[in-house]
TIZATI-58670 format. One record per residue (C-alpha): residue number from 1; x, y, z. Coordinates in steps of 0.001 Angstrom, whole numbers. Example, Ala and Ser with C-alpha at 12.3 -4.5 7.8 and 13.67 -1.06 7.14 Angstrom:
BEGIN
resi c1 c2 c3
1 12300 -4500 7800 $
2 13670 -1060 7140 $
END
This chain:
BEGIN
resi c1 c2 c3
1 8684 -3496 -18635 $
2 6524 -5650 -20881 $
3 3027 -4162 -20726 $
4 1448 -7387 -22006 $
5 1864 -8796 -18479 $
6 -1027 -9288 -16064 $
7 -2475 -6063 -14678 $
8 -2944 -5761 -10916 $
9 -5135 -3023 -9462 $
10 -3653 -815 -6748 $
11 -6199 184 -4113 $
12 -4821 2999 -1968 $
13 -6213 3531 1518 $
14 -3638 6047 2794 $
15 -6374 8621 3416 $
16 -8511 6256 5472 $
17 -6652 3286 6956 $
18 -3319 5116 6831 $
19 -4780 8056 8751 $
20 -5509 5664 11634 $
21 -1776 5463 12318 $
22 -438 7117 15447 $
23 616 10699 14760 $
24 -999 10820 11299 $
25 -3643 13451 10569 $
26 -4725 15000 7273 $
27 -6833 18082 6698 $
28 -9430 18022 3931 $
29 -7063 20000 1723 $
30 -4227 17582 2518 $
31 -6417 14664 1495 $
32 -7430 16273 -1767 $
33 -3819 17092 -2673 $
34 -2658 13551 -1852 $
35 -5552 12090 -3839 $
36 -4516 14156 -6860 $
37 -933 12867 -6552 $
38 -2158 9280 -6295 $
39 -4393 9717 -9317 $
40 -1482 11121 -11306 $
41 613 8119 -10227 $
42 -2075 5904 -11728 $
43 -3579 3949 -8832 $
44 -6928 2324 -9605 $
45 -8828 3201 -6404 $
46 -8437 5902 -3763 $
47 -10293 5216 -539 $
48 -11011 8690 763 $
49 -12426 7962 4195 $
50 -15513 6908 6145 $
51 -18335 9430 5626 $
52 -20323 7862 8457 $
53 -17610 8573 11021 $
54 -16672 12273 10812 $
55 -17532 15591 9086 $
56 -14050 15912 7544 $
57 -14598 12886 5326 $
58 -18051 14090 4309 $
59 -16439 17359 3187 $
60 -13699 15467 1331 $
61 -16184 13455 -722 $
62 -18221 16553 -1538 $
63 -15088 18278 -2868 $
64 -13793 15167 -4648 $
65 -17111 14818 -6429 $
66 -16530 18168 -8121 $
67 -13081 17205 -9404 $
68 -11887 15290 -12456 $
69 -10020 12016 -11939 $
70 -7967 10455 -14699 $
71 -7130 6977 -13418 $
72 -8635 6444 -9970 $
73 -12113 5677 -8704 $
74 -12782 7615 -5513 $
75 -14131 5144 -2965 $
76 -16091 5622 247 $
77 -15653 3193 3132 $
78 -18053 1958 5781 $
79 -19518 -1055 7526 $
80 -22426 -3394 6947 $
81 -25767 -2622 8511 $
82 -25992 -3102 12231 $
83 -27661 -6165 13686 $
84 -31394 -5744 14127 $
85 -31752 -2896 11606 $
86 -32864 -2926 7995 $
87 -30537 -1469 5385 $
88 -32955 1436 4942 $
89 -32734 2203 8654 $
90 -28951 2074 8839 $
91 -27494 5606 8899 $
92 -24019 4444 7877 $
93 -25273 2925 4623 $
94 -27313 6018 3864 $
95 -24206 8194 4242 $
96 -22252 5894 1922 $
97 -24872 6463 -766 $
98 -24868 10202 -75 $
99 -21087 10338 -592 $
100 -21779 9895 -4297 $
101 -18686 7843 -5096 $
102 -18652 5336 -7979 $
103 -17278 2631 -5688 $
104 -18002 1752 -2066 $
105 -16069 -583 241 $
106 -17744 -2089 3278 $
107 -16303 -4426 5849 $
108 -17921 -7312 7630 $
109 -16875 -9866 10199 $
110 -15372 -13148 9009 $
111 -14061 -14555 12270 $
112 -16684 -16134 14516 $
113 -14759 -14824 17526 $
114 -15816 -11327 16454 $
115 -19341 -12364 15567 $
116 -19821 -13833 19036 $
117 -17871 -11383 21212 $
118 -17912 -8080 19303 $
119 -21123 -8020 17268 $
120 -22862 -10280 19794 $
121 -25123 -11696 17132 $
122 -25644 -15039 15404 $
123 -23597 -16382 12497 $
124 -26767 -16388 10385 $
125 -27561 -12741 11140 $
126 -23956 -11770 10293 $
127 -24325 -13366 6867 $
128 -27622 -11554 6328 $
129 -26054 -8230 7331 $
130 -23327 -8714 4731 $
131 -25546 -9935 1906 $
132 -28230 -7273 2398 $
133 -25740 -4411 2752 $
134 -23923 -5346 -449 $
135 -27242 -5690 -2254 $
136 -28433 -2287 -1024 $
137 -25312 -555 -2332 $
138 -25333 -2457 -5626 $
139 -28989 -1561 -6187 $
140 -28001 2084 -5875 $
141 -25511 1698 -8706 $
142 -22337 1437 -6658 $
143 -19413 -846 -7432 $
144 -19244 -2879 -4226 $
145 -15965 -3979 -2648 $
146 -16351 -6235 380 $
147 -13538 -6250 2941 $
148 -13603 -9558 4803 $
149 -12164 -8355 8094 $
150 -9859 -10814 9936 $
151 -10313 -13207 7024 $
152 -7183 -15286 7528 $
153 -7745 -15743 11262 $
154 -11379 -16560 10567 $
155 -10448 -19026 7819 $
156 -7974 -20847 10059 $
157 -10637 -21033 12765 $
158 -13557 -22113 10540 $
159 -12856 -22227 6787 $
160 -16419 -23102 5827 $
161 -17871 -20082 7586 $
162 -15187 -17747 6247 $
163 -15995 -18774 2675 $
164 -19723 -18490 3444 $
165 -19097 -14848 4394 $
166 -17499 -14233 995 $
167 -20379 -15979 -780 $
168 -22900 -13844 1072 $
169 -21118 -10709 -159 $
170 -20905 -11992 -3725 $
171 -24569 -13047 -3677 $
172 -25415 -9505 -2582 $
173 -23583 -7976 -5522 $
174 -19993 -7409 -4378 $
175 -17631 -7616 -7365 $
176 -14435 -7578 -5292 $
177 -13793 -9745 -2242 $
178 -10909 -8496 -108 $
179 -9104 -10957 2127 $
180 -7846 -8992 5125 $
181 -5019 -9983 7458 $
182 -6264 -7451 9972 $
183 -4092 -8568 12891 $
184 -1050 -8806 10623 $
185 123 -12142 11981 $
186 -324 -14516 9049 $
187 2744 -16098 7447 $
188 3408 -15847 3674 $
189 3006 -19573 3074 $
190 -421 -19437 4742 $
191 -1441 -16392 2709 $
192 -527 -18119 -538 $
193 -2349 -21347 336 $
194 -5543 -19655 1511 $
195 -5671 -17108 -1322 $
196 -5188 -19889 -3854 $
197 -8074 -21879 -2372 $
198 -10358 -18826 -2325 $
199 -9480 -17901 -5909 $
200 -10487 -21399 -7060 $
201 -13774 -21200 -5136 $
202 -15130 -18198 -7082 $
203 -15679 -17487 -10781 $
204 -13179 -15265 -12639 $
205 -15558 -12304 -12783 $
206 -15297 -12008 -8980 $
207 -12070 -10182 -8207 $
208 -10077 -11339 -5181 $
209 -8132 -8637 -3330 $
210 -5448 -8822 -629 $
211 -5207 -6415 2331 $
212 -2407 -7067 4836 $
213 -1062 -5411 7955 $
214 2552 -5325 9074 $
215 2484 -6575 12662 $
216 4710 -9515 11712 $
217 6842 -7319 9383 $
218 5537 -9405 6480 $
219 2873 -7199 4902 $
220 4732 -6571 1628 $
221 5708 -10230 1268 $
222 2174 -11341 2115 $
223 701 -8954 -458 $
224 2973 -10269 -3199 $
225 2195 -13850 -2219 $
226 -1494 -12995 -2493 $
227 -951 -11704 -6021 $
228 1006 -14832 -6906 $
229 -1929 -16907 -5649 $
230 -4438 -15140 -7888 $
231 -5423 -11852 -6220 $
232 -6050 -9200 -8850 $
233 -5995 -6238 -6487 $
234 -3670 -5112 -3680 $
235 -4762 -2773 -905 $
236 -2242 -765 1076 $
237 -934 2668 1996 $
238 1902 4859 788 $
239 4927 4391 3081 $
240 3039 1759 5067 $
241 1040 4176 7233 $
242 -1560 2535 9437 $
243 -2650 1519 12886 $
244 -250 -337 15207 $
245 2676 -1445 12995 $
246 1074 -150 9811 $
247 -446 -1441 6600 $
248 1235 -3002 3603 $
249 3631 -454 2098 $
250 2486 336 -1443 $
251 5755 2110 -2178 $
252 7536 -1244 -1938 $
253 4727 -3364 -3384 $
254 4408 -1237 -6516 $
255 8161 -1238 -7148 $
256 8483 -4979 -6622 $
257 5535 -5817 -8860 $
258 6631 -3470 -11620 $
259 10327 -4318 -11624 $
260 10554 -7919 -10474 $
261 7463 -9834 -11584 $
262 5370 -10534 -14648 $
263 2658 -8264 -13222 $
264 2130 -4550 -13801 $
265 143 -2157 -11637 $
266 728 1382 -12972 $
267 251 3028 -16356 $
268 3311 3111 -18588 $
269 5954 5615 -17453 $
270 4474 6350 -14010 $
271 6874 4342 -11855 $
272 9454 7146 -11981 $
273 7069 9273 -9869 $
274 7108 6811 -6963 $
275 9755 8485 -4802 $
276 8258 11948 -5227 $
277 4796 10669 -4229 $
278 6269 8927 -1189 $
279 8033 12115 -70 $
280 4968 14266 -776 $
281 2752 12129 1460 $
282 5311 12295 4271 $
283 5507 16076 3923 $
284 1741 16558 4236 $
285 1599 14106 7137 $
286 4401 16073 8829 $
287 6366 12843 9188 $
288 10126 12599 8746 $
289 10840 10578 5635 $
290 12305 7131 6324 $
291 15791 7355 4836 $
292 16152 3592 4868 $
293 12880 2827 3123 $
294 13427 377 258 $
295 13292 1895 -3224 $
296 12199 5421 -2159 $
297 14435 6207 828 $
298 17365 8598 525 $
299 19695 5812 1679 $
300 18202 3113 -546 $
301 21010 3564 -3085 $
302 23676 5127 -849 $
303 27107 3468 -858 $
304 29758 3935 1821 $
305 32157 983 1864 $
306 35186 1463 -366 $
307 34975 -1966 -2001 $
308 31276 -1463 -2683 $
309 31804 1938 -4274 $
310 34647 604 -6404 $
311 32378 -2146 -7722 $
312 29459 229 -8330 $
313 31782 2545 -10220 $
314 32554 -331 -12588 $
315 29004 -1729 -12838 $
316 26060 -554 -10628 $
317 24455 -3994 -10863 $
318 27137 -5330 -8515 $
319 25504 -3717 -5459 $
320 22087 -2397 -6646 $
321 19163 -4744 -7115 $
322 17341 -2249 -9373 $
323 18311 984 -11103 $
324 17523 3891 -8733 $
325 16256 6003 -11638 $
326 13473 3480 -12270 $
327 11608 4677 -9170 $
328 12674 8306 -9369 $
329 15533 7910 -6889 $
330 19275 8460 -7306 $
331 22604 6985 -6309 $
332 24533 8630 -3447 $
333 28192 8124 -2637 $
334 29259 8644 988 $
335 32772 9389 2219 $
336 34180 8222 5560 $
337 37116 6355 7033 $
338 35626 3283 5334 $
339 36127 4921 1966 $
340 38547 4039 -769 $
341 39748 6190 -3627 $
342 36634 5344 -5651 $
343 34446 7060 -3052 $
344 36378 10287 -3438 $
345 36428 10128 -7237 $
346 32673 9518 -7498 $
347 31763 12048 -4802 $
348 33957 14662 -6468 $
349 32254 13908 -9794 $
350 28858 14582 -8132 $
351 30190 18005 -7159 $
352 31640 18751 -10586 $
353 35316 17907 -9981 $
354 37469 15345 -11755 $
355 39902 13649 -9379 $
356 40566 10549 -11478 $
357 44100 11645 -12355 $
358 44873 13662 -9245 $
359 48221 13003 -7611 $
360 46766 14137 -4294 $
361 44029 11486 -4085 $
362 45979 9283 -1683 $
363 46880 12230 538 $
364 43280 13429 584 $
365 42065 9979 1605 $
366 44632 9834 4419 $
367 43505 13211 5776 $
368 39875 12056 5649 $
369 40641 8932 7687 $
370 42666 10934 10227 $
371 39830 13419 10682 $
372 37256 10660 11149 $
373 39530 9057 13750 $
374 39597 12407 15546 $
375 35798 12444 15756 $
376 34720 14237 12620 $
377 32026 12744 10383 $
END
């Protein structure tokens, strides 16, 4: 990998947005251990939780503040001030300051549907809430990341107001503007077009970030399209944890960016830790690892068909889009009634036997197929 290529920041929200997924729950100790793994992997930001929502996250930030972090900025998450309150009166903002993190992410409403029906306030007050909240955090020395919730739906509904929301955040001191596909229904071509327009509307010192959800099974593609359109940061979760259908899967995004584009997102030599981090997070979440996950799944480089195995034996590039070792994974050869002699030779080699010149290879293959036909696997 050429490390002169453009650097993209990875913003991990496994511990916050990922924990909103059904069946996902982390203890404080779990969160600290995962954060340490993510820091070692080399992500730029670790969003630890919402200190205004529960005692567990308050405890996490207190513990994280006593620890050393090599690559990542620990980030607290919260919302803008509530309508009708000043920033000084808003308890959520006060708890964000008390968390003591170098960076803070806050979300605000971009879609007028939410302003009218959820916040039940005026468009003007919504802009003031965003601008004043960002300014309050920036004045307290925090790096401010603004998550424009439902940005793509809001932009398609009223592009002028959606951009006005971003300007309000930037005017208040936000240095990163995150475009969120919160409902997960935007198509890649739309993501690219809108991200490109937003990137052109703001100066280079304002970072544009992309945050997608997977309800259309397009979160990884949408994230990469956002990067292609000028986003310098990608938000997501390890293994795609998240509410409903999940967030953008950083395990896939990182591998694709590192191996298939002119962008880089991890420090040199860290990509080989990707599979182990993916498995570690699943273990602490008490979730069965997805064998068929791209790049990091146990089946991602498993070969069963005899013709496939024969080709891989001659040159792995014939049926592998990347080298499994690049992401810390390995090749696996399966044997079945679909196997040819190459399957048996390569599987035997895994187990320390050399069957290349065996006279019994054909007989062994015939027995295997007979057994499978009888119901064995």
